[in-house]
C-alpha positions as CSV (number, residue, x, y, z in Angstrom):
1,M,-35.2,-13.6,82.0
2,I,-36.0,-15.4,78.6
3,A,-37.9,-13.9,75.8
4,Y,-39.2,-15.2,72.1
5,S,-38.6,-11.9,70.6
6,Y,-35.6,-9.5,69.2
7,Y,-34.2,-8.0,73.0
8,E,-34.0,-4.1,71.3
9,Q,-37.8,-4.5,69.4
10,D,-39.2,-5.1,72.7
11,P,-40.2,-2.0,74.8
12,R,-41.6,-4.3,77.5
13,V,-38.4,-6.5,78.1
14,I,-36.3,-3.2,77.5
15,R,-37.9,-2.0,80.9
16,E,-38.7,-4.7,82.4
17,A,-34.6,-5.7,82.5
18,E,-33.3,-2.2,83.1
19,A,-35.7,-1.8,86.2
20,A,-34.1,-5.1,87.6
21,V,-30.5,-3.4,87.0
22,D,-31.8,-0.3,88.3
23,G,-32.9,-2.4,91.1
24,G,-29.7,-4.0,92.0
25,F,-29.7,-7.3,90.3
26,D,-27.3,-8.7,88.0
27,V,-29.3,-9.7,84.2
28,D,-28.8,-12.1,81.7
29,F,-31.6,-12.3,78.9
30,L,-31.9,-14.7,76.1
31,A,-33.0,-13.6,73.5
32,L,-33.9,-14.1,69.5
33,R,-31.0,-13.2,67.4
34,K,-31.2,-11.6,64.1
35,E,-28.7,-11.9,61.5
36,G,-25.6,-9.4,61.7
37,S,-26.3,-8.9,65.9
38,A,-23.2,-9.7,68.4
39,P,-24.4,-13.0,70.1
40,T,-23.4,-11.9,73.3
41,E,-24.0,-7.7,74.2
42,V,-24.3,-5.7,77.3
43,V,-26.6,-2.9,77.0
44,R,-27.3,-0.6,79.4
45,G,-26.5,-2.9,82.1
46,V,-28.1,-5.8,80.8
47,H,-26.3,-9.1,79.8
48,V,-28.3,-9.9,76.7
49,F,-27.3,-13.2,75.0
50,R,-29.1,-13.9,71.8
51,L,-30.0,-17.3,70.3
52,N,-28.8,-18.3,67.2
53,Q,-32.6,-18.2,65.7
54,A,-35.0,-15.4,64.2
55,K,-38.7,-14.8,64.7
56,Y,-40.8,-17.3,62.2
57,R,-43.6,-15.1,60.6
58,G,-45.5,-17.8,58.6
59,G,-48.3,-19.2,58.3
60,G,-48.4,-22.7,59.9
61,H,-49.4,-24.0,63.2
62,F,-47.1,-27.3,62.9
63,R,-43.9,-24.6,61.8
64,Y,-45.1,-22.3,64.6
65,L,-44.6,-25.1,67.3
66,I,-41.4,-26.4,66.0
67,E,-39.9,-22.5,66.0
68,Y,-41.6,-22.5,69.3
69,L,-40.1,-25.5,70.2
70,K,-36.5,-25.4,68.9
71,F,-36.3,-21.4,70.9
72,F,-37.6,-24.0,73.9
73,L,-34.2,-26.5,73.5
74,K,-32.0,-23.4,72.7
75,C,-33.3,-22.3,76.4
76,L,-33.1,-24.8,78.0
77,G,-29.2,-25.5,77.5
78,V,-28.2,-22.3,77.6
79,T,-30.3,-21.2,81.1
80,T,-28.8,-25.1,82.9
81,K,-25.7,-23.9,81.4
82,L,-25.6,-20.7,83.0
83,F,-27.8,-21.7,86.2
84,F,-24.4,-23.3,87.6
85,K,-22.0,-20.6,86.3
86,R,-24.1,-17.9,87.9
87,K,-26.7,-19.7,90.8
88,Y,-30.1,-18.1,89.7
89,V,-31.8,-16.5,92.6
90,A,-35.1,-15.7,90.4
91,I,-36.1,-16.3,86.3
92,H,-38.2,-13.9,84.7
93,V,-40.0,-16.0,81.9
94,N,-41.6,-14.1,79.1
95,N,-44.8,-15.2,77.4
96,M,-45.2,-16.6,74.4
97,P,-44.7,-19.3,73.9
98,D,-46.4,-19.7,77.5
99,F,-44.5,-23.1,77.6
100,L,-40.9,-21.4,77.7
101,V,-41.4,-21.5,81.4
102,F,-40.3,-25.2,81.4
103,A,-37.1,-24.5,80.2
104,T,-35.8,-23.6,83.5
105,I,-36.6,-26.6,85.2
106,I,-33.3,-27.7,86.4
107,P,-33.1,-23.6,88.2
108,R,-36.2,-24.5,89.7
109,L,-35.0,-27.9,91.1
110,F,-32.1,-25.9,92.5
111,G,-34.6,-23.8,94.4
112,A,-34.5,-20.6,91.2
113,K,-37.7,-19.3,91.7
114,V,-39.5,-18.7,88.4
115,I,-41.9,-16.2,87.3
116,L,-44.2,-16.4,84.4
117,D,-45.2,-13.0,83.0
118,I,-48.1,-13.3,80.5
119,H,-47.9,-10.4,78.1
120,D,-50.7,-12.2,75.4
121,P,-53.2,-14.7,76.5
122,M,-51.4,-17.3,73.9
123,P,-54.7,-19.4,73.3
124,N,-56.8,-16.3,72.3
125,T,-53.9,-14.9,70.2
126,F,-53.3,-18.7,68.8
127,A,-57.5,-18.2,68.1
128,S,-57.0,-15.0,66.3
129,K,-54.4,-16.2,63.6
130,F,-55.9,-19.7,63.0
131,K,-58.8,-21.3,61.7
132,G,-60.9,-22.9,64.3
133,G,-60.8,-20.0,66.7
134,E,-61.7,-20.2,70.4
135,G,-63.5,-23.7,69.7
136,G,-60.3,-25.4,67.8
137,F,-58.5,-28.5,69.0
138,F,-55.2,-26.1,69.6
139,Y,-57.4,-23.6,71.7
140,R,-58.4,-26.2,73.9
141,V,-54.8,-27.5,74.4
142,L,-52.9,-23.7,74.7
143,L,-56.5,-22.8,77.4
144,W,-55.2,-26.1,79.0
145,Q,-51.3,-25.8,78.8
146,E,-51.7,-22.2,80.3
147,Q,-53.9,-23.4,83.3
148,L,-51.5,-26.1,84.5
149,L,-48.6,-23.1,83.8
150,C,-50.9,-20.2,86.0
151,G,-52.6,-22.9,88.4
């Protein structure tokens, strides 16, 4: 499982991960890492891998994109490495950002099933945070990306 969030602070992903463990699955979870937290830990049966990155809480379009891209690249590397060790059958990706689903490209090419779990519609969330609203360039790009990933 992958989420751009702090595992211990996101009840949605905790419930999903623990339900998978209760269902008999081995669960590895890639998440953000707060300063002072362990890089890896087993939490109620979930193997949590905290990547060395904190959540960005700024205000600029470009900086948001850079932070998401940094997390994406880390997830791409770690997911690929873990896949060859663990041979994942399925990978559950929580949005935002939607394009985190592409961090699973290598496992997918080798037959792993990929689930994109859309908690929040990224185009609308972005439009509510930044100028340009639902008619702006970035909104249209994110809408196209969402349709591509889900279509």
